[in-house]
C-alpha angles and dihedrals in degrees: 000000000000118000112222113236094243091054093062092058112113091232093054089048087052089051091049094048092049092052092044093050088049091053093047091049089049089053090050094055097082090054090050091050091048091055090048088053089053089053089055094047096057149281101283097062093043092048090055091051093046089052089053091054090064089074109112095234089055090052090054089049089054089054088051090051093049089050089051092048092044093049091047094050096044092042090050092050087051089053091048090052090048089051101047104027126064116274115273126193089223093076089117089056092050090051090051090048090053092052092046092049090048089051092050091049090050091046091050091051090048093052088050094046096055 
């Protein structure tokens, strides 16, 4: 598979990661609504689910979810700045800053979750 030259550009990668994180978050929503429904049903079902969330693999999945949420938020803020502020040649730097900030948020969540 040959990668087209424009698809190796850092801003195209930022675009793709932003869209991919949005799709992953949308796929997570039914599970989130299911857990909210468990909370409405009663304590027993919710307690069983909350006990399941203590498994280490689920904790790592939560860190991934927080990273996806952070990358989507900070990438969206970068896009809003690009839309409403004058163009800056530092857009690649802003995309890298959004990724780094998302990584630090996810690491902070990970350190708190352990």
